[in-house]
N, C-alpha and C positions, 0 to 999 in steps of 0.2 A: 514872209514873202507871199503867203497864201492870200492876203488881203488885196493883192494886186490882181485886177481882173485879167490882165494880159502880161504876165511876167516875162514871157519870151520876147515880146515887142520892146519892153523896157530894157532888157538885157541887150538885145540887138542894137538898140540906140546907143547904149554905153560903149559897146564894142566898136561900132562905127566911129564914134568919137575917138576912142583909144587908138584905132588904126590910122586915124588922120592926124595923130600927134597931140591930141588934147590932153594936157597933163592932169586934168581933174578927173578924167574918166576912170583911171585906175583906182582912185580913191572912192569913187561912187560904187564901183564893183566890189571893192574891199568892204565898204560899209554894209552892203547887202550880205556878203558872205559872213562877216563877223557878227552881224546881228543874229543870224540863225545859229552860229556857233555858240554864242553866249547863252542863248536860250537852251540849247542842248546840254551845255556844260552845267547849267543850273539844275536841269532835270536829272542829269547823271549823278550829281553830287548832293542832291537835296536831302538824301538820307544819310549823308556822311558829313556832319557839321564840322568835325575837326579837320577834314580835308578842305571843305569849302572855305574855311577862314583863310587858308593859304592861297587858294586859287581865286584871287580877286579879279573882277571884271577887266581892269586895266591890264593885268598880266596876260589874261587870255587873249585880249585884243592885240596886245603887242606881239605875242608869240605867233598868232595867226597872221598878223600883218606881214611879219618878216617872211613867213612861209609862203604866203600868197603872192607877195611882191616878187619873190624869187621865181615862183612858178610863172608869173606873167612875163618876166624877163626871158625865160627859157622857151616860152610858148606863144605863138601868135594865134589869138582866138579867132575863130571863123564865124561862129554864130552862137545863139543862146544855148543850144544843145551842147556845144563844146564847152562853154563856160560852166554849165551846171555839172558836167562830168568832172571837169578840173577842180571846181570848188568843192564838190563833195569829197573828192580824194583828199584835199588839204584839210577839210574839216575832220574827216575820219582819222587821218594821221595825227592830227593834234589831239584828238580824244584818246587815241590809243596810247600816245606818249604820256598823256596825263594819267591814265590808268596805271601805266607802268611805274610812274614816279611814286605813286602812293600805295600800291598794293603790296602785300607780302609782309613778313615780319620785319624786314629791313626798310620798308617804305616809310616816307615821311608821315603818312597818315596813320601808320601803325605805331610809331614811336614817339610822336609829339604829344606832350602833355598840354592840355588847354585849361587855363585857369577859368573858373566859373564862379558866379555869385549866386547864392541862394536868396532869391528875392524876398522870401518869407522870413529870412533871418539875416537881413542885410548887415546887421551890426556884429554878427559872428565872424570869426576868422574865415577867410576864403579857403576853399579846398582845391583839389586837382582831380580832373577827370581824365583818366588815361584813354587814349584813342581806342584801345581794344574794347572798352566798355560799350561804346556806341557805334563803332565801325567794325564791320566784318570784312576783313581784307579779301575774303573769297568773293564777295559781291563785286568788288572792283575787278577782280580777275575775270568774272563773268562778263563785265562790260568790255574788257579788252578782247575776250573771246568773241563777243558779239560783233564788234567792229571789224575784227580780223576775218571773221566768217563772211561778213558782207562783201569784203574785198574779193573773196574767192567765188562769189556767185557767178553764174554764166553771164555774159555781157548783157543780154536783153533784160534779164531779171534784175541785175545790178543797176542798170540805168533807170529802170522804173522805181526800184527801191530808193535810189539816190534822190529822185525827184520828189517822191511822196514822203519819205521819212526824213532825209537830211535837209531837204529844201522846203518841206511842208507845203508842197503844191497839192491841189486837188487832182482827182483823176482826169477831169476835163482839161485842166491846165497842162497836165503832163502829156495828154494826148496831143494838144496843140504844139507843144515843144517838140515832140517826137514825130509829129505829122502822121499820126496813126489814129486808130479808132479807140474810143473809150473802152470798148469791149476787149481790145487787145491789151490795153493797159491793165484792166481788171484781171485778165488771165495771167499776165506776167507778175502782177502784184501778189496774187494768190500763190503762184508757183514759188516766188521768192520766200514768202512767209512759211510755206511748207518746208522748204529747205532749211529754214532758220528756226523751226518750231521749238527746238530744244534749248535755244539760247535767247529767244525773244523775251523781252521784259514786259510785264503788264498783262492785263486780261484781254481776251479776244484778239490776240495776235496784233495788237496795236491798230485795230481797225478804225478807231474813232477819228472822225473828221476827214476821212479819205473817200468820201462819196462825191 
């Protein structure tokens, strides 16, 4: 979404169409939401190959579609700010559910055996790589904790974190959506990261690309 110079205006246009009964508007909103969800899923699972092989893009899209369509049936969107808040909630819930499915000794990611081929010895019998060799279930537990902790942030910090992290907006774009100053967005972003410092993944508190 970050490549859109005015994402709020784009979303507002889709919402206006949706509220006027355009049946294609929901799909347009869904595509925006699921595009970001798929990217976050790949990022979350990139170090867990045995999990990633199960969580195909189509499966993620289908699960998110059902979740988001249900949310749209139960909620009448008012503006882009409302959409981003609702969509971030659905993305977060989908990622939490995904982490729950695969973490722990009883999770699919921990117990599934993945057949692999040694490319240097392709003619030799194939072996099996147990998920515990390459997957640390504790890492998925940390992902679940991360998304759950975001949900517990104060409203202002959570809204900014949703826009910058879950929707990949720039600070300027987030300020436009929230109708506030970039300085305020920057302050809330910093506050949110401080509250999440012990569960944030990656260097420099995920600062990259948020200027």
